[in-house]
C-alpha positions in Angstrom: -7.3 -20.7 -2.1 -3.7 -20.7 -2.5 -2.3 -23.6 0.0 1.4 -22.0 0.4 0.0 -19.0 -0.7 2.8 -16.3 1.8 3.2 -13.7 0.1 -0.6 -11.9 0.1 1.9 -8.9 0.3 2.7 -8.3 -2.9 0.1 -9.6 -4.0 -3.2 -11.3 -3.1 -6.1 -13.9 -5.5 -8.8 -12.1 -7.6 -11.8 -13.5 -4.9 -14.9 -14.7 -7.0 -16.9 -11.7 -6.3 -14.4 -10.1 -7.7 -14.2 -12.5 -11.4 -17.4 -12.2 -11.3 -18.5 -9.0 -11.1 -15.3 -8.3 -13.4 -16.6 -10.7 -16.6 -20.4 -9.5 -15.9 -19.4 -5.7 -16.5 -16.7 -6.9 -19.2 -20.1 -8.5 -21.4 -22.7 -5.8 -20.4 -20.6 -2.9 -21.3 -19.5 -2.5 -23.9 -18.8 0.3 -24.7 -16.6 2.8 -24.4 -17.4 5.7 -20.7 -16.8 9.0 -23.5 -19.1 7.6 -26.0 -22.3 9.6 -26.9 -24.2 7.0 -28.2 -26.8 5.0 -25.9 -24.3 2.4 -24.8 -20.7 5.1 -24.0 -23.7 6.3 -21.9 -25.1 3.6 -20.5 -21.1 3.0 -19.3 -20.4 6.0 -18.1 -23.6 5.7 -15.5 -22.1 1.9 -14.0 -18.9 4.4 -14.2 -20.3 6.6 -11.6 -22.2 4.4 -9.7 -19.1 2.3 -9.1 -17.0 5.6 -8.7 -20.4 6.1 -5.7 -19.5 2.8 -4.2 -15.5 3.5 -3.8 -16.3 6.3 -2.5 -18.7 4.6 0.4 -16.8 1.8 0.9 -13.0 4.5 1.4 -14.8 6.7 3.5 -14.9 9.7 0.5 -17.2 11.6 -1.8 -17.2 10.8 -5.4 -16.5 13.9 -6.3 -13.0 13.0 -4.9 -12.3 9.4 -6.3 -10.0 8.9 -9.2 -9.6 5.8 -11.3 -5.6 5.2 -12.0 -3.4 1.7 -13.3 -3.1 1.6 -9.4 -0.8 2.7 -6.3 2.7 3.4 -8.6 0.5 5.4 -10.8 -1.4 7.3 -8.4 1.2 7.8 -5.5 2.7 9.6 -9.0 -0.1 11.9 -9.8 -0.3 12.8 -7.3 3.6 13.6 -6.3 4.5 14.9 -9.4 1.1 17.0 -9.8 0.9 18.4 -6.8 4.9 19.6 -7.0 4.9 21.2 -9.4 2.4 23.9 -8.5 4.3 24.9 -5.3 8.0 25.8 -6.4 10.3 25.8 -4.4 10.6 23.9 -1.0 11.4 20.9 1.2 9.6 17.6 0.3 9.2 15.4 3.3 9.4 11.3 3.1 11.2 8.5 4.7 13.4 5.6 2.9 11.3 3.4 4.4 8.5 4.8 1.4 7.7 2.3 -1.1 9.9 2.3 -4.1 6.9 4.5 -6.1 7.5 7.5 -3.9 11.0 7.4 -3.2 11.6 7.1 -7.3 10.6 10.5 -7.5 14.0 11.5 -5.4 15.6 13.0 -9.3 11.7 14.9 -9.6 11.9 17.0 -7.0 15.3 17.8 -7.2 15.1 19.4 -10.7 12.5 20.8 -9.4 15.0 22.5 -6.7 13.0 20.8 -3.8 14.9 19.8 -0.5 14.4 16.2 0.0 14.2 16.1 4.3 13.5 12.1 6.2 10.5 12.1 8.0 12.1 11.0 11.2 11.6 7.6 12.6 11.3 6.5 16.5 11.7 2.1 17.0 10.1 1.7 13.6 7.4 4.6 14.1 7.3 8.3 12.8 8.3 10.6 15.4 6.1 12.7 15.3 7.1 15.6 17.9 10.4 15.7 16.0 9.4 15.7 12.1 6.3 18.1 13.7 9.7 20.8 14.9 11.4 21.2 11.0 8.4 22.3 9.2 8.7 26.1 8.7 7.4 28.5 6.0 9.3 26.4 3.1 7.8 23.2 3.5 5.3 22.0 1.1 5.4 18.8 1.3 5.0 15.7 3.3 4.6 11.8 2.2 3.7 8.9 5.0 2.9 5.9 4.0 -0.6 4.6 6.3 0.8 0.7 6.7 4.1 -0.3 6.2 4.7 -2.9 3.1 8.0 -4.4 4.9 7.0 -3.8 8.3 2.8 -3.9 8.6 3.7 -1.1 10.7 0.4 1.9 10.8 1.1 4.9 10.7 -2.4 7.0 12.4 -2.0 9.4 9.6 -5.0 11.0 11.2 -3.5 12.3 14.2 0.2 12.9 12.9 -1.6 15.6 9.6 -3.3 17.3 12.5 -0.3 17.7 13.9 1.8 18.6 10.9 -1.7 21.0 10.6 -0.7 23.1 14.0 2.5 23.2 13.3 3.4 24.4 10.5 2.9 28.1 9.1 0.9 27.5 6.2 -0.9 25.1 4.6 1.1 22.3 3.4 0.5 19.5 1.7 -0.1 15.8 3.0 -0.2 12.3 0.9 -0.4 9.4 1.8 0.5 5.6 0.3 -2.8 4.0 1.2 -2.3 0.3 -0.7 -1.6 -1.6 2.5 -4.8 -0.4 4.3 -7.4 -0.4 1.8 -9.5 -3.6 3.4 -7.9 -4.0 6.0 -8.1 -1.8 8.6 -11.7 1.1 8.8 -10.8 4.3 6.3 -12.4 7.1 6.1 -11.0 9.2 4.2 -12.7 12.2 4.7 -11.8 12.5 8.0 -8.6 12.0 8.3 -7.3 15.2 7.0 -5.6 13.9 3.9 -5.1 16.0 0.6 -4.8 12.6 -1.4 -3.9 9.1 -0.7 -3.0 6.0 -3.2 -5.0 2.3 -3.7 -4.1 -0.6 -5.3 -7.2 -2.7 -6.0 -4.6 -6.7 -6.2 -3.9 -5.6 -2.8 -6.8 -6.5 -1.8 -8.2 -9.5 -4.3 -8.9 -7.0 -6.7 -7.7 -7.7 -10.2 -4.2 -6.0 -11.3 -4.1 -2.9 -12.7 -6.7 -1.4 -11.5 -6.1 1.6 -8.1 -7.4 4.4 -7.4 -6.7 8.2 -6.0 -8.4 10.1 -3.3 -7.8 13.4 -3.7 -9.8 17.1 -2.6 -6.9 19.4 -3.3 -8.0 21.5 -6.5 -5.4 23.9 -6.8 -3.7 19.8 -8.4 -1.7 20.9 -11.6 -2.3 18.2 -14.3 0.7 17.5 -16.5 -1.1 14.4 -19.0 -4.8 15.3 -19.6 -5.0 13.2 -22.2 -8.1 12.6 -23.5 -9.7 14.7 -20.3 -11.1 11.1 -19.1 -11.1 10.7 -15.5 -11.9 15.2 -14.9 -8.4 15.7 -17.1 -6.5 14.4 -14.1 -6.0 10.4 -15.5 -6.5 10.1 -19.0 -6.8 6.8 -20.9 -10.1 4.9 -21.8 -11.7 3.7 -18.1 -10.9 0.1 -17.5 -14.6 -0.2 -16.5 -14.4 -4.3 -16.3 -11.8 -3.8 -13.2 -12.8 -1.2 -12.1 -15.9 -3.7 -10.8 -13.3 -5.9 -9.5 -11.9 -3.5 -7.4 -15.0 -2.4 -6.1 -16.6 -6.1 -5.5 -13.7 -6.6 -4.1 -13.2 -3.8 -2.1 -16.8 -3.9 -0.7 -16.6 -7.4 0.4 -13.4 -7.2 2.1 -14.7 -4.3 4.2 -17.9 -6.0 4.7 -15.8 -8.8 6.7 -12.9 -6.7 8.0 -13.6 -7.5 11.0 -13.7 -11.0 10.6 -10.9 -11.4 8.3 -8.8 -9.6 10.7 -9.3 -11.6 14.1 -8.6 -14.5 11.3 -5.4 -13.7 10.0 -4.6 -12.1 13.5 -4.6 -15.1 15.2 -2.4 -16.6 12.6 0.2 -13.4 12.6 0.6 -14.9 16.7 1.0 -18.0 15.7 3.4 -17.6 12.9 5.1 -15.2 15.3 5.2 -17.1 18.8 6.0 -20.3 17.0 9.8 -18.9 14.8 10.5 -16.8 18.1 11.2 -19.7 19.9 12.9 -22.1 17.2 15.7 -18.9 16.9 13.9 -16.3 14.4 14.4 -12.6 15.4 11.0 -11.2 14.4 11.4 -7.6 13.4 7.5 -6.2 12.6 5.7 -4.7 16.4 4.4 -7.0 18.9 2.8 -4.4 19.9 0.6 -1.3 20.1 -0.6 -0.3 16.5 0.7 -3.1 13.6 -0.3 -4.8 10.3 -1.7 -8.5 11.2 -2.0 -9.2 7.7 2.5 -8.0 7.1 4.6 -11.0 10.1 8.7 -9.4 8.5 11.8 -11.4 10.0 15.2 -12.3 10.0 16.6 -16.1 9.6 20.2 -15.4 10.9 23.3 -15.6 9.8 21.1 -17.2 7.0 20.7 -15.0 3.2 17.7 -14.2 2.3 17.9 -15.1 -0.8 19.8 -18.3 0.2 16.0 -19.0 2.7 14.1 -18.1 0.6 15.0 -20.2 -2.7 15.3 -24.0 -0.3 11.2 -22.9 1.0 10.8 -22.4 -2.4 12.1 -25.4 -3.3 9.1 -27.1 -0.6 6.3 -24.8 -3.1 6.1 -22.1 0.0 5.8 -18.2 -1.3 6.9 -16.0 0.7 9.3 -12.8 -0.4 12.5 -10.6 1.4 10.3 -7.2 1.8 8.3 -5.8 -1.3 7.9 -7.7 -4.7 7.8 -4.0 -6.3 11.7 -3.9 -7.4 14.7 -5.3 -9.6 16.5 -5.1 -6.6 14.7 -6.8 -3.7 16.7 -6.9 -0.5 18.9 -4.4 -1.7 15.2 -2.4 -0.8 13.9 -4.6 1.9 17.3 -3.6 3.5 17.4 -0.3 2.6 14.0 -0.1 5.0 14.4 -1.4 7.8 18.0 0.1 7.6 16.0 3.6 7.5 14.4 1.9 10.6 17.5 1.3 12.6 17.6 -2.6 11.7 21.7 -3.8 11.2 23.0 -5.6 8.1 23.6 -9.2 9.8 18.9 -8.6 10.4 18.3 -6.8 7.4 20.3 -9.5 5.3 18.5 -11.9 6.9 15.4 -10.6 6.4 12.4 -12.5 5.1 8.5 -11.3 4.9 5.4 -13.1 5.6 2.3 -11.8 4.6 -1.5 -14.0 5.0 -4.7 -13.2 3.8 -8.7 -13.6 4.7 -8.5 -17.5 3.1 -5.0 -18.3 4.2 -5.8 -21.1 6.6 -3.8 -21.8 9.8 -3.4 -25.2 9.5 -1.3 -24.9 6.1 0.4 -21.5 7.8 1.6 -24.1 10.4 3.2 -26.7 8.3 4.3 -23.7 6.2 6.6 -22.4 10.1 8.0 -26.1 11.6 9.6 -25.6 7.2 10.9 -22.6 7.9 12.9 -24.3 11.3 13.9 -27.5 10.0 14.8 -24.5 7.0 17.1 -23.2 9.6 18.8 -25.8 11.3 19.7 -27.5 8.7 21.6 -24.0 6.6 22.9 -22.9 10.5 
């Protein structure tokens, strides 16, 4: 437990179950899972057992689960590999996507794709408007399941169903589900998406390990390397990290309802207290949203100034996604794409919570934030 840590959406501390699994597998399975000797075979069997367990936790088939280095690589493999085999056409994704997706702009343009924005209405995907733009030249649509800045949840199952009905041809659908695993119920096989990305360190697993869900047999592999992960992602599998990820995922899935209720009460308290004291709440307060994320603003105080002041008290929060060297501009771009004005985007902050976040620590943070705003305004 980290008392003053409110940046779980950036990364979460490894849980004890994950740490123990990591250490045990690192000790008990020293061999390369691709080796043909007895210890290699033992490691391979352990790897496939972990794959089965991850698949079960996500409502997927084992043959659709591929281990990667994390969400960014999973997004990259999915979109770049799919694009290589599609030819020219339209690709839909929004500027509110993680930069693991938007960072592929240049790649798609070099392949002569036309990049089309996903339309939004009040911060949510406007499914009707999106479907009206789908035609025979549309090849790929990517929509984030849980927005990492605002916490808004997109109903990917309903969106995929609408897209399938609207498209005159089979289009490919990808979702970045990094902020969803271990936090909202998932049944991947029922979503009707072709690919999905996951990252262990978002649900208290190790850093540097993740998963790609892929059910598209036509995926074009750019670099098979050593042929691991059925040729989709080469390189010796990090068995200990995979074990840590599996343990964390199983625990998070098991405790999903209790954790949701716990963080929802904390978010509700923080939201109301901050709203009552002059902060602007950006995240949704009704409908589908993740209670693990609360995005707000403290106008006219710039984000970096507020973070510096509150950071001097030892508190850790952020202005948005930490996966960019230009965090402030990235977050402002996401919020601007959702229709927020500069005086709001320029003072945006993000609180994010986890299963071990305590109410008393959240209460202490809010009091410090209120004092900081009064001092800075």
